[in-house]
C-alpha positions in Angstrom: -142.8 -4.1 3.9 -143.8 -6.4 6.6 -141.3 -9.4 6.3 -141.5 -12.9 8.4 -140.2 -16.1 8.8 -142.8 -18.9 8.5 -143.4 -22.6 8.4 -145.0 -23.9 5.3 -145.1 -27.8 4.6 -143.0 -28.5 6.8 -140.4 -25.7 5.7 -139.2 -22.6 6.8 -139.0 -19.5 4.9 -138.5 -16.3 4.5 -141.5 -13.9 3.4 -143.3 -10.9 2.2 -146.3 -10.5 4.2 -149.2 -8.4 2.7 -152.9 -8.8 4.4 -153.8 -12.2 4.3 -151.2 -13.1 1.8 -147.7 -14.3 2.4 -144.9 -14.7 -0.4 -142.6 -16.6 0.4 -138.9 -15.7 -0.6 -135.9 -16.9 -1.8 -133.7 -15.6 1.0 -133.5 -13.0 3.5 -134.2 -9.3 2.7 -132.0 -8.2 5.3 -129.0 -8.7 3.4 -129.9 -8.8 -0.1 -133.4 -8.9 -2.6 -134.8 -12.4 -2.6 -137.0 -13.6 -5.5 -140.6 -14.7 -4.7 -140.8 -18.4 -5.3 -144.5 -18.7 -4.4 -147.2 -17.3 -2.8 -150.1 -18.7 -0.1 -152.3 -17.7 2.4 -151.4 -16.6 6.0 -153.9 -18.6 7.2 -152.1 -22.0 5.7 -148.3 -20.9 7.6 -147.1 -21.2 11.3 -145.6 -17.3 12.2 -141.5 -18.4 13.8 -139.9 -15.6 15.1 -139.5 -13.4 12.5 -135.5 -12.9 12.9 -133.3 -16.1 14.4 -130.4 -13.3 16.1 -126.5 -13.6 16.3 -126.5 -11.8 19.4 -129.6 -11.2 21.7 -129.3 -7.8 23.5 -132.0 -6.3 25.7 -132.6 -3.5 27.4 -133.9 -3.2 31.4 -135.8 -0.7 33.3 -135.5 1.9 30.3 -139.3 3.6 31.0 -139.5 5.8 34.5 -143.2 4.4 34.8 -141.5 1.0 34.6 -139.7 1.8 37.9 -141.9 3.4 39.8 -144.1 0.5 39.6 -141.2 -2.2 40.6 -140.6 0.3 43.5 -144.7 0.3 44.6 -144.1 -3.3 44.7 -141.2 -3.4 47.0 -139.0 -4.5 44.5 -135.2 -2.7 44.9 -134.7 -1.5 41.3 -131.8 0.8 42.2 -131.6 4.2 40.4 -133.0 5.7 37.3 -129.8 4.7 34.6 -128.1 7.4 33.5 -126.1 5.9 30.9 -127.7 3.6 27.8 -126.3 -0.6 29.0 -127.5 -2.8 27.5 -128.0 -6.7 28.8 -128.0 -10.3 27.0 -130.6 -13.0 26.5 -130.8 -16.2 25.1 -131.8 -17.5 22.0 -133.5 -20.5 23.0 -136.5 -18.7 25.2 -137.5 -17.3 21.6 -141.1 -18.3 19.9 -143.2 -16.7 17.3 -146.7 -15.3 17.3 -149.3 -18.3 18.2 -147.0 -20.6 20.1 -147.6 -21.3 23.6 -145.5 -19.7 26.6 -144.8 -23.0 29.0 -144.9 -22.1 32.6 -142.5 -25.0 34.6 -143.9 -26.8 37.0 -141.8 -26.0 39.9 -142.4 -21.9 39.0 -144.1 -20.6 42.1 -144.6 -16.7 42.2 -145.9 -14.3 39.8 -144.8 -14.7 36.1 -145.3 -11.4 34.4 -145.5 -10.1 30.3 -143.9 -7.0 29.4 -144.4 -5.7 26.0 -141.9 -4.5 24.3 -140.7 -2.9 20.9 -137.7 -4.9 19.1 -135.3 -3.4 16.7 -134.0 -5.8 14.0 -130.7 -4.5 12.7 -129.9 -4.9 9.2 -126.3 -3.8 9.1 -122.9 -5.0 10.4 -122.4 -1.7 13.1 -119.1 -0.6 14.6 -118.3 2.9 17.0 -121.5 4.5 15.0 -123.0 7.8 15.1 -126.1 8.7 15.7 -127.0 8.9 12.0 -125.4 5.4 11.5 -127.2 4.1 14.0 -130.5 5.2 12.5 -129.6 3.7 9.3 -128.8 0.6 10.4 -132.3 -0.6 11.9 -133.8 -2.3 9.3 -137.0 -2.8 11.2 -139.1 -3.5 14.1 -140.9 -5.9 16.0 -142.6 -6.6 19.1 -141.1 -9.0 21.9 -142.6 -10.3 25.2 -140.2 -10.2 28.2 -141.7 -12.5 30.0 -140.4 -12.9 33.7 -140.7 -14.8 36.9 -140.6 -12.6 39.3 -139.7 -14.8 42.4 -136.7 -16.4 40.4 -135.7 -12.8 38.8 -135.1 -12.0 42.4 -133.6 -15.0 44.3 -131.6 -16.7 41.5 -128.2 -14.7 41.1 -128.7 -13.9 37.4 -131.8 -14.2 34.9 -130.7 -17.4 33.8 -134.3 -18.9 33.9 -136.4 -16.0 35.2 -135.6 -14.5 31.9 -134.8 -16.9 29.6 -136.5 -20.3 30.4 -137.5 -21.9 27.0 -140.9 -20.1 25.7 -140.3 -17.1 27.9 -139.5 -15.0 24.7 -142.1 -14.5 22.3 -141.4 -11.9 19.0 -143.2 -11.2 16.3 -145.3 -11.3 14.5 -143.2 -9.5 11.6 -140.9 -7.2 11.1 -142.7 -3.8 9.8 -139.7 -2.1 7.9 -141.8 1.6 7.2 -142.9 2.7 11.0 -141.5 5.2 13.7 -141.5 3.0 16.6 -141.3 6.3 18.9 -144.5 7.7 17.4 -147.0 4.3 18.5 -148.7 3.0 21.5 -148.0 -0.1 23.4 -150.8 -2.0 24.8 -150.9 -5.3 26.4 -154.1 -7.4 27.1 -155.0 -10.3 28.2 -157.9 -12.3 27.1 -159.4 -9.5 25.4 -159.0 -7.1 28.1 -156.7 -4.0 28.1 -154.3 -4.7 31.0 -151.5 -2.1 30.4 -151.0 0.8 27.6 -148.2 3.2 27.1 -146.5 5.4 24.8 -144.0 3.8 23.0 -141.7 6.3 22.2 -141.5 7.2 26.2 -138.2 5.7 27.5 -135.3 7.2 29.5 -133.2 6.4 26.2 -134.3 5.4 23.0 -133.0 2.7 20.3 -130.4 5.0 18.9 -128.8 5.6 22.1 -128.2 2.2 23.0 -126.7 1.3 19.3 -124.4 4.3 19.6 -123.5 3.2 23.1 -123.2 -0.3 22.6 -121.1 0.0 19.3 -118.4 1.6 21.1 -117.6 -2.1 22.3 -119.8 -4.4 20.7 -120.2 -5.2 17.1 -123.9 -5.6 16.0 -124.3 -7.8 12.8 -127.0 -7.6 10.3 -129.8 -9.9 12.3 -129.1 -9.0 16.1 -132.0 -7.8 17.9 -132.3 -5.1 20.6 -135.3 -5.2 22.9 -136.6 -1.9 24.3 -138.0 -2.5 27.5 -141.5 -2.1 29.2 -143.1 0.7 30.3 -145.6 -1.5 32.3 -146.4 -5.1 33.4 -149.0 -7.4 33.7 -149.3 -11.1 35.2 -150.6 -13.9 33.6 -151.8 -17.0 34.5 -151.9 -20.6 32.5 -155.2 -20.6 30.3 -154.9 -17.0 29.2 -153.9 -15.9 26.1 -151.6 -12.5 25.9 -151.3 -9.8 23.3 -148.6 -7.4 23.1 -150.1 -5.0 20.3 -148.0 -2.1 18.8 -149.4 0.7 16.7 -148.0 0.7 12.8 -146.7 -3.1 13.6 -149.0 -5.3 14.5 -150.0 -7.7 17.4 -148.0 -10.8 18.8 -150.3 -13.1 20.5 -149.2 -16.2 23.0 -150.9 -18.6 24.8 -149.8 -19.4 28.3 -150.1 -23.2 29.0 -148.5 -24.9 32.2 -145.7 -27.0 31.3 -146.4 -30.6 32.9 -143.1 -32.1 32.0 -141.6 -33.3 35.3 -137.7 -32.4 36.3 -135.6 -35.2 36.2 -134.9 -37.6 38.8 -132.2 -35.9 41.5 -132.9 -32.3 39.5 -133.9 -29.6 42.5 -134.0 -25.6 42.7 
């Protein structure tokens, strides 16, 4: 099944997507079995982030190829992780497929796209076994972990390099019937392949992270866990970036320069 959140006639709806048809639902399929309240064409709706997470977890440096690339670029990324540790991202950065990625006007330096598979948690999880972690995942979606490298390497935290508004496209929907580690992730810019990697070629898999993190924090239905990227590629205003994961779909977003000036007196 493919489930999405869409905007139709000015209202947001949970929905079930079948080819080019969208069945509007009476509620969230994550915690129930909602009824179909209407059917519309996919072309008539706006795709929203497929879930609004209670907590937005993210994994960093979870692919050896990404570590090797970062080191080759001269970044001091440290050693290969030896345990499954999660980080956090900000919900304000989420946008759906089709929405613009806005590059802030005062950002100098490279902006990169990172295609990631995303686990959507479907039940409360605390001190989970590996089997319970597997059973807890409702489905899988796609994320683009847009990263402003200059800010990432000069700020004390990743507050704006990873979390600026629009820097976390997610979608286009949640796919419940897919094995995420058996897929291929492809990053395209203006329809040109820029990066491709085996989605499952991770240092630690999704269930490793859910088991480890749930020892200390409680996962709730609707939480998301972004699994890191196997490769990155630069993006610039005027481009369209597509993240395709086989078995799930394609997350597509234009990149635009944000023309809104900073308030008077604001500075870096």
